[in-house]
C-alpha positions in Angstrom: 64.5 129.0 261.4 63.7 128.2 257.8 66.6 128.6 255.3 66.2 127.7 251.7 69.4 126.2 250.3 69.5 125.0 246.7 65.7 125.0 246.6 65.4 122.8 249.7 64.0 124.2 253.0 66.1 123.4 256.0 65.4 124.1 259.7 68.6 125.4 261.4 69.7 127.1 264.5 72.2 129.9 264.4 74.5 128.2 267.0 74.7 124.6 268.2 77.1 122.0 269.7 77.7 118.7 268.0 80.5 116.0 268.0 82.9 118.0 270.2 82.6 121.3 268.3 80.6 124.5 268.3 78.9 125.1 265.0 77.5 128.5 263.9 76.2 130.1 260.8 78.8 132.7 259.6 76.6 135.8 259.7 79.3 137.9 258.0 78.7 136.0 254.8 74.9 136.3 254.7 72.7 136.7 252.7 74.9 135.7 249.8 76.4 132.6 251.2 75.2 130.1 253.9 78.3 128.6 255.6 78.7 126.8 258.8 81.9 127.2 260.8 83.2 124.8 263.4 85.1 125.7 266.5 86.9 123.5 269.0 88.5 126.1 271.4 87.0 128.9 273.4 89.6 131.2 271.8 87.9 130.6 268.4 84.5 131.3 269.9 85.8 134.5 271.5 87.1 135.7 268.1 83.8 134.7 266.5 81.9 136.9 269.0 84.4 139.7 268.5 84.4 139.7 264.7 80.6 139.2 264.6 80.5 135.8 263.0 77.9 135.4 265.6 75.9 138.5 266.8 72.8 139.4 268.7 72.7 139.4 272.5 71.0 136.1 273.1 73.0 134.3 270.4 76.2 135.8 271.8 75.2 134.4 275.2 74.7 130.9 273.8 78.0 131.0 271.9 79.7 132.1 275.1 78.1 129.2 277.0 79.4 126.8 274.5 82.8 128.5 274.7 82.9 127.8 278.4 81.9 124.2 277.6 84.9 123.9 275.2 87.2 125.3 277.9 85.8 122.7 280.4 86.1 119.9 277.9 89.7 120.8 277.1 90.5 121.1 280.8 91.6 124.7 280.4 91.6 127.5 283.0 88.0 128.6 283.4 89.1 131.9 284.9 91.1 132.7 281.7 88.2 131.6 279.5 85.8 133.8 281.5 88.0 136.8 281.1 88.6 136.3 277.4 85.0 135.7 276.6 83.7 138.6 278.7 86.2 140.9 277.1 84.9 140.4 273.6 81.9 142.8 273.5 80.9 145.1 276.4 77.3 146.0 275.8 75.4 142.7 275.4 74.5 141.6 278.9 73.6 138.0 277.8 77.3 137.4 277.3 78.1 138.1 280.9 75.0 136.3 282.2 75.8 133.1 280.2 79.4 132.9 281.3 78.5 133.3 284.9 75.7 130.8 284.5 78.1 128.2 283.1 80.6 128.8 285.8 78.0 128.2 288.4 76.7 125.0 286.8 80.2 123.6 286.3 81.1 124.5 289.9 78.0 122.6 291.0 79.2 119.5 289.2 76.7 119.6 286.3 77.9 118.1 283.0 79.1 121.1 280.9 77.5 119.7 277.7 74.1 119.4 279.5 74.5 122.8 281.1 75.3 124.6 277.8 72.6 122.7 275.8 70.0 123.4 278.5 71.0 127.1 278.4 70.6 127.2 274.6 67.2 125.3 274.7 66.0 127.7 277.4 66.8 130.8 275.3 65.0 129.3 272.3 61.9 128.4 274.4 61.8 131.9 275.9 62.0 133.5 272.5 59.1 131.2 271.3 57.1 132.5 274.3 58.0 136.1 273.4 56.4 135.4 270.1 53.2 134.1 271.7 52.9 137.2 274.0 53.9 139.7 271.3 51.6 138.3 268.6 48.6 139.6 270.5 49.9 143.2 269.9 49.7 142.6 266.1 46.4 143.0 264.3 45.5 141.6 260.9 46.7 144.0 258.3 49.3 145.7 260.5 52.4 147.4 259.1 55.4 146.8 261.4 58.8 148.4 261.5 62.0 146.8 262.8 65.6 147.9 263.3 68.8 145.8 263.0 68.3 142.0 263.3 66.6 140.6 266.3 65.5 137.4 264.6 66.6 133.8 264.8 70.1 134.6 263.7 70.5 136.9 266.8 68.8 134.5 269.3 69.6 131.0 268.0 66.0 130.5 266.9 62.7 132.4 266.7 64.1 135.8 267.6 62.9 138.5 269.9 61.5 141.3 267.8 60.8 138.9 264.9 59.2 136.2 267.1 55.9 138.0 267.4 56.0 138.8 263.6 56.7 135.1 262.8 53.9 134.0 265.1 51.4 136.5 263.7 52.3 135.3 260.1 51.9 131.6 261.1 48.5 132.4 262.6 47.4 133.7 259.2 47.6 137.5 259.9 48.3 139.6 256.8 51.2 141.8 257.8 53.9 143.9 256.2 57.3 144.6 257.6 59.4 147.7 257.0 63.1 146.6 257.4 65.3 149.4 258.4 68.7 148.8 256.7 70.7 149.5 259.9 73.9 151.3 258.9 76.8 150.8 259.2 76.9 147.0 259.1 73.4 146.6 257.4 72.1 143.9 259.7 68.6 144.8 258.8 69.1 144.6 255.1 71.4 141.6 255.1 70.0 139.5 257.9 66.4 140.5 258.8 65.4 140.7 255.2 67.0 137.3 254.7 65.0 135.7 257.5 61.7 137.3 256.3 62.4 136.2 252.7 63.0 132.6 253.8 59.7 132.7 255.8 57.8 134.2 253.0 56.7 137.3 255.1 56.0 140.4 253.0 58.6 143.1 253.6 60.6 145.9 252.1 64.0 147.3 253.0 64.1 151.0 253.8 66.9 153.5 254.4 67.4 154.3 258.1 66.6 157.9 257.3 63.2 157.0 255.8 61.8 155.8 259.1 60.0 159.0 260.0 58.6 159.2 256.5 57.0 155.8 256.7 55.9 156.2 260.3 53.9 159.3 259.2 52.5 157.4 256.2 51.1 154.7 258.5 53.3 152.3 260.5 51.1 150.6 263.1 53.8 149.6 265.6 57.5 149.2 265.9 59.3 146.2 267.6 63.0 146.2 268.2 65.4 144.0 270.2 67.6 144.9 273.1 71.2 144.1 274.1 70.9 145.2 277.7 67.9 146.5 279.7 68.5 148.5 282.9 66.3 148.2 286.0 64.3 151.3 285.1 63.5 150.0 281.5 66.1 152.1 279.7 67.7 149.8 277.1 70.6 149.6 274.8 70.1 148.5 271.2 71.7 148.9 267.8 72.6 152.5 267.0 69.6 154.3 265.4 67.0 152.8 267.8 66.8 156.0 270.0 65.9 158.3 267.1 63.1 155.8 266.0 61.7 155.8 269.5 61.6 159.6 269.7 59.9 159.9 266.3 57.4 157.1 267.2 56.5 159.0 270.4 56.0 162.2 268.4 53.8 160.5 265.8 51.9 158.3 268.2 53.2 155.0 267.0 53.4 152.2 269.7 57.1 151.3 270.3 58.1 148.0 271.9 61.4 146.2 272.7 61.5 142.5 273.0 64.0 140.5 275.1 64.4 137.4 277.3 65.1 137.9 281.0 68.7 137.1 280.4 69.0 140.6 278.8 67.9 142.4 281.9 70.8 143.8 284.0 69.2 144.7 287.4 72.7 145.8 288.7 72.4 148.8 286.4 69.7 151.3 287.5 69.5 153.5 284.4 70.6 153.6 280.8 73.4 156.2 281.4 75.3 153.4 283.1 75.2 150.9 280.2 78.6 150.6 278.6 78.5 151.5 274.9 80.8 149.7 272.5 82.6 151.8 269.9 83.7 149.8 266.9 86.3 150.5 264.2 85.8 153.4 261.8 86.3 151.2 258.8 82.7 149.8 259.3 81.5 153.4 258.5 84.0 154.4 255.8 84.0 151.1 253.9 81.4 148.7 252.5 82.5 145.1 251.6 86.1 146.2 251.5 85.6 149.2 249.3 86.3 152.7 250.8 83.3 155.0 250.2 84.5 157.9 252.4 87.2 160.5 251.4 90.7 159.3 252.3 91.7 161.3 255.4 88.2 161.7 256.8 87.7 160.1 260.2 84.5 158.4 261.4 82.9 157.7 264.8 81.1 154.4 265.2 79.1 153.7 268.3 77.6 150.2 268.0 74.6 151.0 270.2 72.5 153.8 271.7 70.3 154.0 274.8 66.6 154.6 274.6 64.9 155.9 277.7 62.0 153.9 279.0 59.6 156.9 278.7 59.5 156.1 274.9 58.4 152.5 275.4 54.9 151.2 275.1 56.1 148.0 276.8 58.8 145.3 277.0 57.8 142.0 275.4 59.3 139.1 277.5 58.6 135.4 278.0 56.6 136.4 281.0 54.3 138.8 279.1 54.4 142.4 278.1 55.9 144.4 281.0 55.5 148.0 282.0 59.0 149.4 282.5 58.0 150.7 285.9 57.2 147.1 287.1 60.5 145.4 286.1 61.9 144.7 289.5 58.6 143.4 290.8 58.0 141.2 287.8 61.5 139.8 287.7 61.9 138.7 291.4 63.4 135.3 291.3 62.7 134.9 287.6 66.0 133.9 286.1 67.4 130.9 284.1 
């Protein structure tokens, strides 16, 4: 992804491995500070996933793969590493998929560095292909709405929801993006707007509650990411996705989710069975360390909601745009 630092444009990934350490952009500090953190133990990687230094399902998966690499390099107990990494965040399926993938590769005698780098490269390539398939859904002049951050920061590079937008822009299509702020952690305002600004893509940040207003005024399509997709196409994504999907259906706005195959959990038949992470109430009651809620008031903070597949126009994957009804047939044998 493009990041402008001190007037110079740099191409960076959100997570990578170099000289014995895992490097990642600290997403908690963006957009005001670009800082790379280095980690040399899987415990540090687990904490980075837990505290959202790295976030977004595919990027979490890549970070976990590198965490398993560090455990293997340090000759630590892989079962303990597996348990700790899988215990960081319950909803994002890429996390579990990546850890199991690394365990299988290491057990097969494959060099852990090669296995983890190959995993990361494969995720990046799949996101690039998501961009190619999704770009065809975007017409010149379209106004597109997003939610949360499903860009390069969330996926190592390219993005899922942002990949088709990036590709459409690079092909010369004049587009405009409505960036839903995404309370309570404001990943849309802080991260998606940061990525679009660095790419030069026209956009505006909107309050979450203004989504219906702008849909009615003329949003052409909505593209969001996903943290876990069930076998029937129901999917979990950042809290606030469900209400956008319902409004989009009512107003006739096409609504898509975009995700690589590593996000599909075919062991779960429907959305009701996807575990939903609840996070600390301070994310709701405070902003940047300042309390904005009355002292004594409690808050509820689900990190995700589940959108039923009936609201989807399609699922944009590296294999094309899938009808939710055809998931099992299309995904036979198609894994990393």
